[in-house]
C-alpha positions in Angstrom: 242.0 -147.0 -27.3 244.1 -146.5 -30.3 244.7 -142.6 -31.6 247.6 -141.4 -33.3 250.8 -142.7 -32.6 251.9 -139.3 -32.1 249.9 -139.1 -28.8 250.1 -142.6 -27.8 250.9 -143.1 -24.2 250.4 -144.6 -21.2 248.2 -143.1 -18.9 250.1 -140.1 -17.2 249.2 -137.3 -14.5 247.3 -134.4 -16.2 251.2 -132.6 -15.7 254.3 -133.0 -13.6 255.1 -130.1 -11.2 257.2 -127.7 -12.2 260.3 -128.0 -10.4 260.4 -123.7 -10.6 257.4 -122.2 -11.8 259.4 -120.2 -14.8 255.9 -117.7 -15.6 257.0 -114.5 -13.2 260.4 -114.8 -14.4 259.9 -114.0 -17.5 257.8 -111.4 -17.1 260.3 -109.8 -15.5 262.1 -109.7 -18.1 260.3 -107.8 -19.9 259.2 -104.7 -18.2 258.0 -102.8 -21.3 255.8 -105.7 -22.5 254.2 -106.7 -19.5 255.0 -104.2 -16.0 252.0 -102.0 -17.1 249.3 -104.3 -17.3 250.5 -106.5 -14.7 250.6 -103.6 -12.1 246.7 -103.0 -12.4 245.5 -105.5 -10.5 241.8 -105.0 -12.5 243.4 -107.1 -15.3 243.1 -109.7 -13.5 245.7 -111.6 -15.6 245.6 -115.2 -15.2 248.1 -117.5 -17.2 248.8 -121.1 -17.7 251.9 -122.5 -19.6 252.7 -126.2 -20.2 256.3 -127.5 -21.6 256.0 -130.8 -22.9 258.8 -132.8 -23.4 258.9 -136.1 -25.1 260.3 -139.6 -24.3 262.5 -142.0 -26.7 259.3 -143.0 -28.4 258.2 -139.8 -28.7 255.6 -140.0 -25.6 255.0 -136.2 -23.7 254.9 -135.4 -20.3 254.4 -131.7 -19.3 255.4 -129.4 -16.7 253.2 -126.8 -15.9 254.1 -123.0 -14.7 251.5 -120.2 -13.6 251.0 -116.5 -13.2 247.9 -115.7 -10.8 245.5 -118.6 -11.5 242.3 -118.6 -9.6 239.4 -120.9 -10.5 237.3 -118.5 -8.4 237.9 -115.3 -9.7 234.7 -114.4 -12.5 235.9 -113.1 -16.1 233.7 -114.2 -19.2 235.1 -116.9 -21.3 233.0 -115.8 -24.2 234.0 -117.4 -27.4 235.7 -120.0 -25.1 233.4 -122.2 -24.9 232.7 -122.9 -28.2 235.7 -124.9 -28.4 234.1 -127.9 -25.0 230.7 -127.3 -27.4 232.2 -128.2 -30.4 233.6 -131.5 -28.6 230.6 -132.6 -27.0 228.1 -132.3 -30.0 230.7 -134.8 -31.7 230.6 -137.0 -29.1 226.9 -137.4 -28.7 226.4 -137.4 -32.0 228.6 -140.6 -32.0 227.1 -141.5 -29.0 223.1 -142.0 -30.5 225.3 -145.1 -32.9 222.6 -144.5 -36.1 223.9 -145.6 -39.5 224.3 -143.0 -41.8 224.5 -139.8 -38.7 227.7 -138.2 -38.7 228.9 -134.7 -38.3 228.4 -134.5 -41.8 224.4 -135.2 -42.5 222.2 -132.0 -42.7 221.1 -130.7 -39.3 218.1 -128.5 -39.0 217.0 -126.9 -36.1 213.2 -125.9 -36.0 211.3 -123.7 -34.2 208.9 -124.7 -30.2 208.7 -121.3 -28.9 209.4 -117.6 -29.1 212.1 -116.1 -29.9 213.9 -119.7 -31.2 214.1 -119.0 -35.2 214.8 -122.1 -37.3 217.6 -123.2 -39.3 216.9 -124.4 -42.7 220.0 -123.1 -44.6 222.9 -122.1 -44.3 224.8 -120.4 -48.0 227.9 -120.9 -47.0 228.6 -124.8 -47.4 229.0 -126.4 -50.3 225.6 -127.5 -51.0 223.7 -124.4 -49.2 222.7 -127.1 -46.2 223.7 -127.0 -42.8 225.6 -129.2 -40.8 227.6 -129.8 -38.0 231.0 -130.6 -39.7 230.9 -126.2 -41.3 228.8 -125.1 -38.4 231.9 -126.3 -36.1 234.4 -125.1 -38.8 232.9 -121.7 -38.6 233.0 -122.1 -35.0 236.9 -122.5 -34.6 238.0 -120.6 -38.1 236.3 -116.7 -37.3 234.5 -118.0 -34.2 231.2 -118.0 -35.4 227.9 -116.9 -32.9 225.3 -118.1 -34.6 227.4 -122.2 -35.4 227.7 -122.4 -31.9 224.0 -121.2 -30.9 223.3 -124.0 -33.4 225.3 -126.6 -31.8 223.9 -125.5 -28.2 220.3 -126.3 -29.2 221.5 -129.7 -30.1 223.0 -130.2 -26.8 221.0 -128.2 -24.2 222.1 -126.1 -21.2 221.6 -128.8 -18.5 223.2 -131.8 -21.3 226.4 -128.4 -22.0 227.5 -128.0 -17.9 226.6 -131.7 -17.2 228.7 -133.7 -19.1 231.5 -131.1 -18.7 231.0 -131.8 -14.9 231.6 -135.4 -15.1 234.5 -135.5 -17.2 236.2 -133.1 -14.5 235.6 -129.8 -15.9 233.9 -128.7 -12.5 234.5 -125.1 -12.9 231.7 -124.8 -15.9 228.9 -123.7 -17.1 227.3 -122.9 -19.8 224.2 -121.4 -20.0 223.3 -119.0 -23.0 223.5 -118.4 -26.4 225.4 -115.9 -27.8 225.0 -112.1 -28.8 221.5 -112.8 -30.0 218.7 -110.3 -28.9 215.9 -111.8 -27.6 216.9 -114.3 -24.6 216.7 -114.3 -20.8 217.4 -116.5 -18.7 214.1 -118.9 -19.2 214.4 -118.8 -22.8 217.9 -119.8 -22.9 216.8 -123.2 -20.5 214.1 -123.8 -23.7 216.4 -125.5 -26.6 214.6 -126.0 -30.7 214.1 -128.8 -32.0 216.9 -130.8 -33.8 216.5 -133.1 -37.1 219.1 -134.9 -39.1 218.4 -136.2 -42.5 220.8 -137.7 -44.8 222.6 -135.6 -47.2 220.8 -134.7 -50.6 221.4 -136.3 -53.7 223.4 -133.7 -56.1 221.1 -131.2 -57.2 218.2 -131.3 -55.3 216.2 -130.4 -52.0 216.1 -131.6 -48.6 212.9 -133.1 -49.8 214.3 -135.9 -50.9 216.5 -136.4 -47.9 215.8 -139.1 -45.7 215.5 -138.5 -41.8 218.5 -140.2 -39.5 217.2 -138.5 -36.4 214.8 -136.0 -34.6 215.2 -134.6 -31.1 212.6 -132.9 -29.6 212.7 -129.3 -27.9 214.2 -129.1 -24.8 213.8 -127.5 -21.5 216.9 -127.6 -19.2 216.3 -127.6 -15.2 220.3 -127.1 -13.3 220.6 -124.4 -12.1 224.7 -124.4 -11.0 225.7 -122.8 -8.0 229.0 -121.2 -8.2 231.1 -119.6 -5.3 233.0 -116.2 -7.6 234.3 -113.2 -6.5 233.2 -110.6 -9.3 230.3 -111.4 -10.6 228.6 -108.5 -10.1 231.4 -105.6 -12.0 232.0 -102.4 -12.7 230.2 -99.0 -11.9 227.8 -98.9 -14.3 226.4 -100.9 -18.0 224.1 -99.7 -20.8 221.3 -101.7 -21.2 219.6 -102.4 -24.4 217.2 -99.7 -24.4 220.5 -97.6 -24.7 220.4 -96.3 -21.5 223.6 -96.2 -19.3 222.9 -97.7 -15.2 225.1 -97.0 -13.0 224.5 -100.1 -11.2 227.7 -103.2 -11.4 227.0 -105.0 -14.1 225.4 -108.3 -13.2 227.2 -111.5 -14.4 225.7 -114.6 -12.4 223.6 -115.9 -14.7 226.6 -116.1 -18.0 228.7 -118.1 -18.9 231.7 -118.9 -16.8 234.7 -121.9 -17.7 238.2 -121.5 -15.7 241.0 -120.6 -17.7 243.0 -123.9 -15.7 239.4 -126.3 -17.6 239.9 -124.3 -20.9 243.5 -125.1 -20.8 242.8 -129.0 -20.1 240.2 -129.1 -22.6 243.2 -128.3 -25.3 244.5 -130.4 -23.8 242.7 -133.1 -23.9 241.8 -133.0 -27.8 245.3 -132.5 -28.7 247.0 -135.4 -26.6 243.4 -137.9 -25.7 245.7 -140.3 -24.2 247.6 -138.6 -22.3 245.1 -137.2 -19.7 242.5 -139.4 -17.2 240.1 -142.1 -19.5 237.3 -139.5 -17.7 238.8 -136.2 -19.0 238.5 -137.7 -22.8 235.9 -136.6 -25.2 234.3 -139.8 -26.7 235.1 -139.1 -30.6 236.5 -141.1 -33.1 239.6 -140.9 -34.4 238.5 -139.4 -38.2 236.5 -136.6 -35.5 239.8 -135.6 -34.4 241.4 -135.5 -37.1 238.4 -133.3 -37.8 238.8 -131.0 -34.5 242.5 -130.6 -35.3 242.1 -129.0 -39.0 239.2 -126.9 -37.5 241.1 -125.5 -34.6 244.7 -124.9 -36.9 242.9 -123.8 -39.7 243.0 -120.3 -41.1 240.6 -117.9 -42.6 242.8 -117.0 -45.7 242.9 -121.2 -46.0 238.6 -121.9 -46.0 236.7 -122.3 -49.4 233.6 -123.0 -47.6 232.9 -120.5 -45.7 234.8 -118.2 -48.1 236.7 -115.3 -46.0 238.1 -111.9 -47.7 241.6 -111.9 -46.5 241.6 -108.4 -45.9 238.7 -108.9 -43.4 240.0 -112.0 -41.6 243.7 -111.3 -41.0 245.4 -114.8 -40.0 245.7 -113.6 -36.9 242.1 -112.9 -36.5 241.5 -115.9 -33.5 245.0 -115.5 -32.8 245.4 -113.3 -30.2 248.8 -115.1 -28.5 251.7 -114.6 -30.7 249.9 -113.0 -33.7 246.6 -110.8 -32.4 248.3 -107.3 -32.8 249.0 -108.2 -35.9 247.6 -108.3 -39.8 251.4 -110.2 -40.9 250.3 -114.2 -42.4 251.4 -116.7 -40.3 254.4 -118.4 -41.2 253.6 -121.8 -43.0 255.7 -124.0 -40.1 253.7 -122.3 -37.3 250.5 -124.4 -36.2 248.2 -122.6 -33.5 245.4 -124.9 -32.2 243.1 -123.0 -30.1 240.3 -121.2 -29.2 240.1 -117.9 -28.6 237.0 -115.6 -26.3 237.1 -111.8 -26.5 234.0 -109.9 -25.6 233.0 -107.2 -22.2 236.7 -106.1 -21.9 237.3 -110.1 -21.4 240.2 -111.6 -23.5 241.2 -115.2 -23.7 243.1 -117.4 -25.5 243.5 -120.9 -24.9 246.4 -123.2 -27.3 248.3 -125.5 -28.5 251.6 -124.3 -30.5 253.3 -126.0 -32.5 256.7 -124.7 -34.7 257.2 -127.7 -37.2 260.8 -126.5 -38.6 262.5 -126.1 -34.7 260.7 -128.9 -33.0 259.0 -126.7 -30.8 255.3 -127.4 -29.0 253.9 -125.9 -25.9 250.4 -125.3 -24.4 249.5 -121.9 -23.4 246.4 -120.0 -22.2 245.8 -116.8 -20.5 243.0 -114.4 -19.8 243.1 -110.6 -19.8 240.9 -107.8 -19.0 240.3 -104.1 -20.7 237.7 -102.2 -19.1 239.3 -98.6 -18.0 236.4 -96.5 -17.6 234.5 -99.8 -15.7 231.1 -99.0 -18.3 230.4 -102.5 -19.9 228.4 -102.7 -23.5 229.4 -99.9 -24.2 232.0 -101.2 -26.5 234.3 -98.4 -25.1 237.5 -101.3 -24.5 241.0 -101.5 -24.7 241.4 -104.3 -26.8 244.0 -102.9 -29.5 245.6 -100.1 -27.0 247.1 -103.1 -24.3 244.1 -106.4 -24.7 245.8 -107.8 -27.9 249.7 -106.6 -27.6 250.1 -108.6 -23.9 248.6 -111.9 -25.3 250.8 -111.4 -28.2 253.7 -110.2 -26.6 253.1 -112.8 -24.2 252.8 -115.5 -26.5 256.3 -114.1 -28.8 258.0 -114.3 -25.3 257.3 -118.1 -24.4 257.8 -118.9 -27.6 261.4 -117.7 -28.1 261.8 -119.2 -24.7 261.3 -122.2 -26.5 262.9 -121.4 -29.1 266.0 -121.6 -26.9 265.1 -124.7 -24.0 267.1 -127.8 -24.8 264.9 -130.8 -25.6 266.5 -134.8 -25.0 264.0 -135.5 -27.9 262.3 -133.6 -31.1 259.2 -134.7 -31.1 257.8 -136.6 -34.4 254.8 -134.6 -35.8 254.3 -136.4 -38.6 250.9 -137.9 -38.3 250.0 -134.5 -36.8 250.4 -132.6 -39.8 248.9 -135.4 -41.7 245.9 -135.2 -39.8 245.6 -131.4 -40.5 247.1 -131.4 -44.5 244.1 -129.6 -46.8 
């Protein structure tokens, strides 16, 4: 496989075992930033930190440190499930191998049954038409929910989960659309018909396009079973009618992906040749470059869609390092990541690079902030507890990386070329 020389390595273990687990030491060195959160089990903090060291040929070696990682402890992954969905959508499209069918083809989601809705236009794109590429950009740049839902409808519930399991990401289930009303567990098994067309000539409508591929409505039969703790959570929840129900909130039919799988998927997409063949995503080299650009692009850097900086600061979906500030991220720091934020759960899985200082590392973390133990009431301690915790975690690890000795400075030239505008 001829991916970029930056990432070209022999098949190596996913990571080398750490001689000493560094994370607890780092956290204890900063009690003002972490002690209050870590002292409360209800925050259910999990952290994975992977150091990257290059050899003389620029091949990476990985050393991983962890804190309280538990794949059997449920947390709601929220928008982090958009990362594997985007990768699997590109992989699925490449597998079809139809001339002209690529991520820039016009993507039309139809309707087969209620409560499905159609998607035939996208006023945020350059020509007003939707495409897989445009959905993926929105999905990463501002974590757009509708973009994910349209990709979910292309993949289907069963396909999403099965392909992740086939790749060895066993602690994952993706069962539903995000933040859209009317879809119960059964309705989420049904996914819309999807058609792909050639891009119409400039100034022309979709009627002047050619149909490339059509996929009818799909019904997913699989029901993945997990033995997870804490899928029934809290003291109560607000139901759709706005009433308080004094019972635990039921997450058993909700999405899940373990933090370790999220971390490993980021590693697989950023270093495809450094993971076993089974765990790679079958995308073209150009698709990889495209995904890297999307993962690291800031809202203010996007023309289509255009995102006002007053509404979408740099840290909008960059929780590690910058989640608690409206300041601009310096140009020499790039963060390739996917965040999740819902029901009091905050999660970020990232590959972080400091170009100027030759620093690179992987960091993934999740924290839960819901002091009143009521779900769906919108009362969560994101600003007071969650965002500062993740931002400080990123800063502490980054500061350690700045002073950590490296035998060889990483050559990130081709990565930078891939994401250059």
